[in-house]
matplotlib code that plots the C-alpha trace (Angstrom):
import matplotlib.pyplot as plt

x = [108.7, 111.1, 110.4, 110.3, 108.1, 105.8, 105.7, 105.2, 102.1, 100.3, 101.4, 98.4, 95.3, 93.5, 92.0, 94.4, 92.1, 92.5, 96.2, 96.4, 93.6, 96.2, 99.0, 96.8, 95.7, 98.9, 100.7, 102.6, 101.9, 97.9, 95.7, 92.6, 90.1, 87.9, 84.5, 83.9, 80.7, 79.7, 78.4, 81.9, 84.1, 83.5, 83.3, 87.0, 88.4, 86.7, 88.9, 91.7, 91.9, 92.9, 91.7, 90.5, 93.2, 96.1, 96.9, 96.1, 92.6, 91.9, 92.9, 90.5, 87.8, 87.8, 88.4, 87.7, 91.4, 93.7, 95.0, 98.1, 99.6, 97.1, 96.1, 100.1, 100.2, 97.1, 96.6, 94.1, 91.6, 87.8, 86.9, 85.6, 83.7, 87.0, 89.2, 87.0, 90.0, 89.9, 92.7, 91.5, 90.0, 93.7, 95.8, 93.7, 96.0, 98.8, 100.7, 103.1, 106.0, 104.5, 101.7, 99.1, 99.8, 97.3, 100.3, 100.6, 103.9, 103.4, 100.6, 100.0, 99.1, 99.6, 100.9, 101.7, 100.9, 103.4, 103.5, 105.3, 104.1, 104.5, 103.9, 104.9, 107.2, 105.4, 108.6, 109.0, 111.6, 114.9, 115.1, 112.6, 109.1, 106.2, 108.7, 108.0, 109.5, 109.3, 108.8, 110.2, 109.1, 112.4, 114.6, 111.6, 112.9, 112.0, 113.7, 113.8, 113.2, 114.9, 112.8, 109.7, 106.7, 102.9, 102.9, 106.4, 105.2, 101.9, 104.1, 106.6, 104.3, 102.4, 105.3, 108.6, 109.1, 108.1, 109.4, 113.2, 111.7, 110.6, 113.2, 113.0, 109.3, 107.5, 107.0, 105.9, 102.3, 102.1, 99.5, 96.9, 97.4, 96.9, 94.1, 91.8, 92.9, 91.0, 92.3, 92.5, 94.4, 98.0, 100.0, 101.2, 104.6, 106.0, 108.8, 108.9, 111.2, 113.5, 114.4, 117.0, 114.7, 111.9, 114.8, 112.8, 109.4, 108.4, 108.9, 107.2, 103.8, 101.7, 98.0, 95.9, 95.4, 93.9, 96.4, 95.8, 97.4, 99.9, 100.6, 100.9, 102.9, 105.6, 105.8, 105.1, 105.8, 108.7, 110.8, 109.8, 111.1, 114.0, 115.2, 114.7]
y = [81.5, 81.0, 81.0, 77.1, 77.0, 79.2, 77.3, 74.5, 76.0, 77.3, 73.7, 72.0, 72.8, 74.1, 77.4, 79.8, 82.4, 80.1, 80.6, 84.1, 84.5, 83.0, 84.8, 88.2, 87.3, 86.7, 89.9, 92.0, 95.4, 95.6, 94.6, 95.6, 93.1, 96.0, 94.2, 93.4, 92.9, 89.4, 90.4, 92.0, 90.0, 87.3, 89.6, 91.3, 87.1, 86.3, 89.5, 88.7, 85.6, 84.2, 81.0, 81.6, 79.0, 81.1, 84.1, 87.0, 84.9, 84.6, 88.7, 89.5, 87.2, 87.5, 91.5, 94.4, 95.6, 95.3, 98.5, 98.0, 99.7, 101.8, 102.0, 103.4, 100.1, 99.2, 96.4, 96.2, 93.2, 93.6, 96.9, 98.2, 102.0, 103.0, 101.6, 101.5, 100.5, 96.9, 95.3, 94.7, 98.4, 99.5, 98.0, 98.7, 101.9, 101.7, 98.3, 99.7, 102.4, 103.4, 105.7, 104.2, 100.8, 98.2, 95.2, 94.2, 94.4, 94.6, 94.2, 97.5, 95.2, 97.9, 101.1, 103.4, 106.9, 108.7, 107.3, 104.1, 101.7, 97.7, 96.3, 92.3, 92.6, 90.3, 91.2, 95.1, 94.8, 93.0, 90.2, 87.2, 87.7, 87.3, 88.9, 92.4, 95.7, 99.1, 102.1, 104.6, 107.7, 109.2, 108.1, 107.6, 104.4, 101.0, 98.9, 95.0, 93.5, 89.8, 86.6, 88.2, 87.1, 88.0, 85.5, 86.2, 90.2, 89.6, 87.8, 90.8, 93.5, 92.0, 91.2, 93.4, 96.4, 99.0, 102.0, 100.5, 100.3, 103.3, 105.5, 108.9, 109.0, 108.7, 111.9, 112.5, 112.1, 109.8, 108.2, 110.8, 111.9, 109.2, 107.9, 110.5, 109.6, 106.4, 104.0, 105.9, 108.7, 109.7, 112.4, 115.0, 116.0, 119.3, 119.8, 116.2, 113.9, 112.7, 117.0, 118.2, 120.1, 117.4, 114.8, 116.0, 114.9, 116.3, 119.9, 119.7, 120.1, 117.4, 117.1, 115.2, 113.5, 110.9, 108.0, 108.1, 111.6, 110.8, 107.8, 109.7, 112.5, 109.9, 107.2, 108.8, 112.5, 113.6, 110.0, 112.0, 115.3, 114.6, 112.5, 115.5]
z = [46.4, 43.7, 40.0, 40.1, 43.2, 41.4, 37.8, 39.9, 42.0, 38.6, 36.6, 37.4, 35.7, 39.3, 39.6, 40.6, 42.7, 46.1, 45.7, 45.2, 48.0, 49.9, 49.3, 49.4, 52.9, 54.0, 52.0, 54.2, 52.6, 52.2, 49.4, 48.5, 46.2, 43.9, 43.2, 39.8, 37.9, 36.9, 33.0, 32.7, 34.1, 32.1, 28.2, 29.6, 29.8, 26.4, 25.3, 27.0, 25.8, 28.9, 31.4, 34.6, 35.6, 35.0, 37.7, 35.4, 34.5, 38.0, 38.4, 35.6, 36.5, 40.5, 40.5, 39.5, 40.0, 43.1, 45.4, 46.7, 49.4, 50.2, 46.7, 45.6, 42.8, 41.5, 39.2, 36.5, 36.4, 35.0, 35.9, 39.3, 40.0, 41.6, 38.8, 35.7, 33.7, 32.1, 30.9, 27.3, 27.0, 28.9, 26.6, 23.5, 21.5, 24.1, 23.7, 21.2, 21.7, 18.2, 17.6, 15.9, 15.8, 16.6, 17.2, 20.9, 21.7, 25.8, 28.3, 30.3, 33.5, 36.8, 37.3, 40.3, 41.3, 40.4, 36.9, 36.5, 34.5, 34.1, 31.4, 30.3, 27.4, 23.8, 22.0, 22.2, 24.8, 24.5, 27.3, 28.1, 26.4, 29.4, 31.7, 33.6, 32.5, 34.3, 33.3, 35.4, 35.1, 36.8, 33.7, 31.2, 30.0, 30.5, 33.0, 32.9, 36.8, 35.6, 36.5, 37.1, 35.0, 36.4, 39.1, 40.4, 40.2, 42.0, 44.7, 44.7, 45.3, 48.0, 50.2, 49.2, 50.7, 48.3, 50.2, 49.2, 45.4, 45.3, 47.6, 46.7, 45.3, 48.3, 50.6, 53.8, 54.0, 50.5, 52.0, 52.6, 48.8, 47.6, 49.5, 47.5, 44.1, 42.4, 40.6, 36.8, 37.8, 39.0, 40.1, 37.3, 38.9, 38.4, 37.5, 36.3, 37.9, 35.2, 35.5, 38.0, 39.8, 39.9, 42.1, 45.2, 44.7, 48.1, 46.5, 43.7, 42.4, 42.4, 41.0, 40.1, 37.1, 34.5, 34.1, 30.8, 30.0, 32.4, 30.1, 27.1, 28.2, 30.1, 28.0, 24.3, 24.6, 27.2, 25.2, 22.0, 23.3, 24.8, 22.0, 19.8]

ax = plt.figure().add_subplot(projection="3d")
ax.plot(x, y, z, "-o")
ax.set_aspect("equal")
plt.show()
């Protein structure tokens, strides 16, 4: 879908969930909808200050999260046993590039199993606000995905060639290893992907680790160390 058609799709004051359900049903990549708790989803929606008519509000209200392409890519929703993180809880203390800051310079919405993170720009990055930036674990940099807001990002994740996007990040048999992770875990990879020795992920050590620890290392600690 074009950016214009996406805007028109969600311009009316109609619930977004039926549209997103149709996307999921027609998706080229496998998409699993995680169940949500009735009481918790209402509170999460209030904490996020979004409406269920919006794509993000629909994901929060109607899902505990989404697992895309065998769980390689995880969209955070209102929490579920297999992905306990909620959008407001996951962003608390992490939505700024400055440690110990309460500002919301971006909004973390999804992540992958190799330590990459997707965020909606709130002013932290040069470029349009509310568009998606990807923290790449092989460069330790936030990279702009031009023209991609939250709805476009959902549509892209459902239908794009993720093998092409991730390229050398994937290894033979990754589906089996990824299936053993919860949505709150990612792989701690050694040597790290940003090093010369870590360029061939198939030869690297891959250890299950809380995604919160991966975020602290990849986004906060490693860039600081490399920059002196």
